[in-house]
C-alpha positions in Angstrom: 147.9 75.8 -105.0 147.5 76.6 -101.4 151.3 76.7 -100.7 151.9 79.1 -103.5 149.0 81.3 -102.5 150.1 81.4 -98.9 153.5 82.7 -99.8 151.9 85.7 -101.5 150.1 86.8 -98.3 153.1 88.5 -96.5 153.9 90.5 -99.6 150.5 92.1 -99.9 148.1 89.6 -101.5 144.5 90.2 -100.5 144.3 88.1 -97.3 140.5 88.0 -97.3 140.4 86.4 -100.7 142.9 83.7 -99.6 140.8 83.1 -96.5 137.6 82.7 -98.6 139.3 80.3 -101.0 140.6 78.2 -98.2 137.2 78.1 -96.4 135.6 77.0 -99.7 138.3 74.3 -100.1 137.8 73.0 -96.6 134.0 72.9 -96.9 134.2 70.9 -100.1 137.0 68.6 -98.8 135.9 67.3 -95.3 139.0 65.1 -95.0 141.3 68.2 -94.8 141.9 68.8 -91.1 144.2 71.9 -91.3 142.6 75.2 -90.3 143.7 78.5 -91.9 145.4 79.7 -88.7 147.5 76.5 -88.7 149.2 77.3 -92.0 152.9 78.2 -91.9 153.5 81.9 -91.6 149.9 82.8 -90.6 150.9 84.2 -87.2 153.8 86.2 -88.5 151.7 87.9 -91.1 148.8 88.7 -88.7 151.3 89.9 -86.1 152.3 92.8 -88.4 149.2 94.6 -87.2 149.5 93.6 -83.5 151.0 95.9 -80.9 153.1 94.4 -78.2 151.7 96.2 -75.2 152.6 94.0 -72.3 152.3 90.2 -72.1 149.2 89.9 -74.3 149.4 91.3 -77.8 146.2 93.1 -78.8 145.0 94.2 -82.2 145.6 97.9 -83.0 142.3 99.7 -83.4 142.3 102.2 -86.3 139.6 104.7 -87.1 139.6 105.7 -90.8 137.6 108.8 -91.6 136.7 111.0 -94.6 136.0 114.6 -93.4 134.3 117.3 -95.4 132.6 117.0 -98.8 135.2 114.7 -100.4 133.3 111.9 -102.0 136.2 109.8 -103.2 136.7 106.9 -100.8 138.4 104.1 -102.8 141.8 104.8 -101.3 140.4 104.8 -97.7 138.7 101.5 -98.3 141.9 100.0 -99.8 143.9 101.1 -96.8 141.2 99.9 -94.4 141.2 96.5 -96.0 145.0 96.3 -96.0 145.2 97.3 -92.3 142.5 94.7 -91.5 144.4 92.1 -93.4 147.5 92.9 -91.3 145.6 92.1 -88.2 144.3 95.5 -87.1 140.7 96.3 -86.2 139.5 99.0 -88.5 136.5 101.2 -88.0 135.5 103.1 -91.2 133.2 106.1 -90.5 132.2 106.6 -94.1 132.0 109.8 -96.2 131.3 113.4 -95.2 132.1 113.3 -91.5 132.6 116.5 -89.5 135.7 116.9 -87.3 133.4 116.6 -84.3 131.8 113.4 -85.5 135.3 111.9 -86.2 136.5 112.8 -82.7 133.3 111.4 -81.1 133.7 108.1 -83.1 137.3 107.9 -81.9 136.2 108.3 -78.3 133.3 105.8 -78.6 135.3 103.2 -80.4 138.3 103.5 -78.1 140.8 103.6 -81.0 144.5 103.6 -80.8 145.0 105.9 -83.8 143.0 108.0 -86.2 143.6 108.1 -90.0 142.2 110.8 -92.2 141.8 110.3 -95.9 141.6 113.7 -97.7 141.8 114.5 -101.3 139.6 117.6 -101.5 142.3 120.2 -100.9 140.8 121.2 -97.6 143.5 119.5 -95.5 144.7 122.8 -93.9 141.2 123.5 -92.5 139.7 120.0 -91.7 142.8 118.2 -90.4 143.6 120.8 -87.7 139.9 120.9 -86.8 140.0 117.1 -86.2 143.0 117.6 -84.0 141.3 120.3 -82.1 138.1 118.2 -81.7 140.2 115.3 -80.4 142.0 117.6 -78.0 138.7 118.9 -76.7 137.7 115.3 -75.8 141.0 114.8 -73.9 142.6 112.8 -76.6 145.6 115.0 -77.3 147.9 112.0 -77.1 146.0 110.0 -79.7 148.1 109.8 -82.9 146.5 111.4 -86.0 147.7 110.5 -89.5 146.6 111.5 -92.9 146.7 110.2 -96.4 146.1 112.2 -99.5 147.5 114.9 -101.7 149.2 117.3 -99.4 151.9 119.7 -100.8 155.3 119.7 -99.0 154.9 123.1 -97.4 151.5 122.1 -96.0 153.0 118.9 -94.6 155.5 120.9 -92.5 152.7 123.1 -91.1 150.5 120.1 -90.3 153.3 118.2 -88.6 153.8 121.3 -86.4 150.1 121.2 -85.5 150.4 117.6 -84.2 149.9 115.4 -87.2 152.0 112.3 -86.6 152.5 111.1 -90.2 151.4 112.0 -93.7 151.2 109.5 -96.6 151.0 110.5 -100.2 149.2 108.4 -102.9 151.2 105.3 -103.7 152.5 104.8 -100.2 153.4 101.2 -99.5 151.0 99.3 -97.2 153.8 97.6 -95.3 155.3 101.1 -94.6 151.9 102.4 -93.4 151.4 99.3 -91.1 154.9 99.8 -89.7 154.4 103.5 -89.0 151.0 102.9 -87.4 152.4 100.1 -85.2 155.4 102.3 -84.1 153.1 105.3 -83.4 150.7 103.2 -81.3 153.5 101.7 -79.3 155.2 105.1 -78.7 151.8 106.7 -77.6 151.1 103.9 -75.2 154.5 104.0 -73.4 
């Protein structure tokens, strides 16, 4: 069972559920000496979310925020969990955050990138306000990405205002992880 489950992890299986199943198995079978991190492929999967910034890889720190009055956060939580499963440290601010609160959280948490989840249609007001708040705290080089329903003409405008990437509903998690990693490495060089 374990070998079949482990092969699913790199293709997007919920890593935390695998971890919990393995821990339960190890607790109930004391003669098993293998730890989860010793399983084949573990380091390769976890390294998807690591940035190679010098000799010692460090986890990428991602802030996920929901600005404004948008109360729908399932997508943000799914992405947060997927990023965490890929080895990133994720800070989720919760619902109804102001742009200033998001920027302050990014500063306090010393994050490498900020992700905004927005479905309310107020992306043309709130996302530039977050960028302005980050700039005001001397974080103009911090990548800012968004996910949500953003019309094509608005995407061009937002990119011109300093938004690094825009993901539509249905974006693949491996693509999001790859883009985040590339943006963080680029910003740190």
